[in-house]
N, C-alpha and C positions, 0 to 999 in steps of 0.2 A: 547903415544898420548892421550890427554884428549878430550873427547867429551861431548857435552851438554846432560843432561838427556832427553831433548826433541828431540834429533837427531833421535832416533829410530822411534818414532811415525811419525815424519816428513817424514822420508824416506819411511815408510809404506804407508802414505797417497799419496805421490808422485807416488809410484808404482801402487796404485789403480787407481789414476787418469789416468796414462798412459794406464792401461788395459782398463778402461772404454772408453777412447778416441779411442783406437784401435777397440773395439767392435762396437762403434758408427759408425766408418768408414766402417767396414766390413759388417755390417748387411744389408744395402741396396742392395749390390751386391748379397749377399746370398739370400735375398728375391726375387730379380729379377730372379735369376737362378731357384729358386723353382717355380716361376710363368711360366717362358718361357719354360723350358725343357718339362714338361708334357702338356703344352698347356692349362693352367687354366685361361687364360685371359677372363674376363667378365666385363660388364658395362664399366666404364671409363677406365679400365685397357687395353681395346682393343686399344685405341688410344696410350696409353703409350708404349705398346709393340712394336709399330712401330719404336721406338727410341732405340731398343736394341743394335744396333752397337755402339752407343755413350756410353752406359753403359758399354759394353764390353771393349771399349777403356779406360775407367776410372778404371776398376777393378784392374789393377796392382798397382794403387796408394795406396789403403789400405794395400796391401801386402807389399809394400816397407816401409810403415809407421810401420807396425807390426814388420818387420825385424829390422828396425832402432831402435825401442824401445825394442827389444828383448822380445816380447810377443809371446810365442810359439804357443798357441792354436788359438789366433786370426790370426797368420800367416798361420797356417794350413788351417783354414776355408777360409781365403782370397785366398789362393792358389787354393783351390777346386772351389770356385766361379769363379775366373778368368779363370781357365782351362775350366770350363763348358761353360761360355759365349764366350770366345775367340774361343773355339773349334767349336762352331756352327756358328760363324760369319766369322772368318778368311778364311775358305775355299772358300768363295765367291770371294776372291781376287786372287784365284789361278785357272788356267785353269784345267779342268777335262778331263778325257779320252773321246774319241769320238768313236761312232760306225763306222764300215766300210761301209760307204754309198758311192756308186759309180755312182749315178744318176746325174741329172742336178742340177745346183745351183738355189736357190730361194731366192730372195731379198725381204724382207718384212719390211714395215714401219707401225708403229702404232702411233696415236696421239690423245690426248684429246684436242678438239678445244675450250673449255671453252665457251659453248653456242654460238659458232660462232664468238667469239672475236679474235680467232687466225688469224694470217696473212696468207691468202690463198696463196699468191705469194711464201712465204717461203716454204710452203708445196709442191707446184708444182715444185719449184726449186730443192727440195730434191729428189722428185720422178725422175726428169729428170737427175740430176747430178749422182745419184747412180743407175740409171737404175732399179728402183724398179719394181718388178713384181706384188706385192700385197700390197694394202694399206687398213688398217682398221682405222676407225675414230669413235670417240665418241663425245657426245654433239654436234651433227651435225645438222645444220639448213638448211632450204630451201635457204636462201640467200648465205650460204657458198657453197651449191651444185651448184648454178648458177655461182658463182664467180670462183670456181675451173674449171668448164668447159670452162668458158670464157678465163681463163689463159692457157688452153691447156691440162687439164687432160683428157678430152674426147678422145684426140688422143693418149696420153701416155697409159692410162688404160681404154680402151673402154668398158670393161665388168663390170657390177656393180649390186649390190643388195643393194638398198638404202631405208632408212626410215628417211628422213630429217624431223625434228620437231622443232618448235619454243621452245626455252629454252634448257634444258639439256638432254632430253630423247632420242634424235635422234641418229642414228647409221648408219654406211655405210661400205660396202665392195667393193673395186675396184680391178680389176685384168687385167693383160695383156692377160690372157687366158680366154676362155669361162667359165662361171659359170653354173653349173647344180645343181639341187636340192636346189635352194636358197630359203630363207625365212627370217622371222623376228621373233625372240623369245622375249617375253615380261617378264622382271623380275617382280616379285610381290612385292618386298620390296621397301621401301623408296619412291623415286620419280617415280619408275616404269621404269627404264632405259631399252631401247630396245637393242637388239643384232642382227645385221645382220649376216647371215651365208650363206655358199654355198660351193660347191666342185669344185676345179680346177684340171686340169690334164695337167701339163707341159709335153712337148714332152720328152719321155724317162723315165718318172716317173709314179708311180701309182697315182690314184686319192688322193687328199688331201682335207679333210674337214677343212675349216677355219672359225672361228667365231670371231667377234669383241666383246670382253668381256667388260662388265661394270656392275658389281654387285653394290648394294647399298653402300653408304658411311656411316661409323659408326660415323657421325659427332656429334651425340647426343646419350645419353644413350638409349632413346626410339627407336633408329634406329639400335641398335646392333643386335637384333634378325633378322631383315630384312637382314642386312649385312650377317649374318651367313647363313640364308636360301638361299640367292642368290648364295653365294659361293658353298654351298652344291648342288645346282641345276645346276652348270656348267657341260657341257658334259664331262664325264670321258674319259680318253684315252682308246683305244681299242687295246692293244698290239697284240692280236691274229687276228685282222681284219684290217680295213683300217686306214690310217694315219690321224692324227688330230692335228690341231694347234689352240690354243686360244691366241689371241693377243689383248691387250687393257689395260684399266685402271681397275685394280682389286680392288682398294681401300684396298689393303692388301700387306704386305711385307712377305718375307720368314720366318719371325718370328711368323706369325699368324698360328695357328693350322689348320683352315679350308683350307688355301692355301696349306699347307704342305700335308694335306689329299688328295687334288686334285692332287698334283704332284705324290703322291704315287700310283695313278691309272695307271701310265705309262708315265707321262710327265717329261720333263726336263726343268728347267728354263734356257733359252738361255744365259742370261747375267751371271748367275752363272756358267754355263758350260764353258763360254769364259773367266772367270776370271774378269768380270766386274760387279759382282753382288752387289757391294757396291756403285755404282754410283747413285746418287740421281736423281729422275725423277719428284718429286713434292715437293713444299714447298715455297721457297722464290722468285720464278720466276716472280710473279706479284706484288712483293713488300711486301708481308706478312713476318714478322720476324719469320719464321719457319725453323728450320734446315732441309736440304733436306732429304727426305726418298724415298725409292724405292718401288713405288706402281704400276708402269706400267711395264708390263711383256710380253714376248713372250714365251709361253709354247709350247714346241714341243714334238712330239712323240719321245720316246727313240731311235727309229731307224733312226732319222734324225740327221745328224752331224751339229754342230754349228761352222762355220768358224770364225765369228766375230760378235760383238755387239757394237754399238756406240749410244750415247745419243746426240741428236741434239736440240738446242734451237729453239722454234717457238714463235716469238714475239706475245704478246697479250694473250698467254695462261699461266696458272699457272702450266702446265705440260711441260715436254720436250718429244719430239718424240723419239721413240726407233727404231733403224734400225738394223735388224738382217740379216746376210748373212748365208744362210743355204745350206747344200747339202743333197738332197733327196736320198733315196734308188733307185736303178735302177729297171726297170720293170722285 
């Protein structure tokens, strides 16, 4: 067989091009894993990290490319990056083990009302249809408070700790059971979102402290430190003492290091425990072209069992409400 004198160099150039192509495809996933795993997000990268599930879903593509082009080392690196990102994301779609809780059920609904623009009737209908015991609301306004009561919430959930405010800073906690030790906590960052809290004691269960969480949003680089400070200031779980639940708009996903640190104090993300941790709660619901991300959470004490979690649309809001059915420990 006769070959051209230029065949050898041409083959070598083609091989180098294939190698460079593979490394170009592999590097973004590798860099993302190096950022996400140790929690190094800073500045504008805080917003980017919220989309980690989408990057994890993409990481097998560079691996398949490297295998198809028979590039060994790019394939090895691509496999490691894919395993790392898929490994931290995929478990959210799988139900986890539950503690042996034998007390009463507690149905909790949380919703960001977009400065009062959310449809109040939908919210009351959700409370009524699902026999909700506790409702936490964020971006809660005086007009919304009046409208909710007009639509029957005062009868369904007569006990409340409320801080309605014009704009986005208001917060509310409604309950079927009496609320003790209630109050309002003011975040220091960003817009200064408030957080209503109180303790409820369902019959047959120990007291449960519940807070409507709403840390600052990292919507701009100069807000990131406020966001981090507010998340770090959230009440830690108390595994050796009373039960605690935080429910609301955390402006953070399970890929953000400050939220993972809060969970490590003794909380469980209810949606993650139920296998619904990848269901989006914020993004395109008011028309913005943003892929859905999961920033609304119900964090429960590890002694609380999670029966189910569902995400429900609320017209007028850019968030979806999160409904968690829980089982508390017995007294």
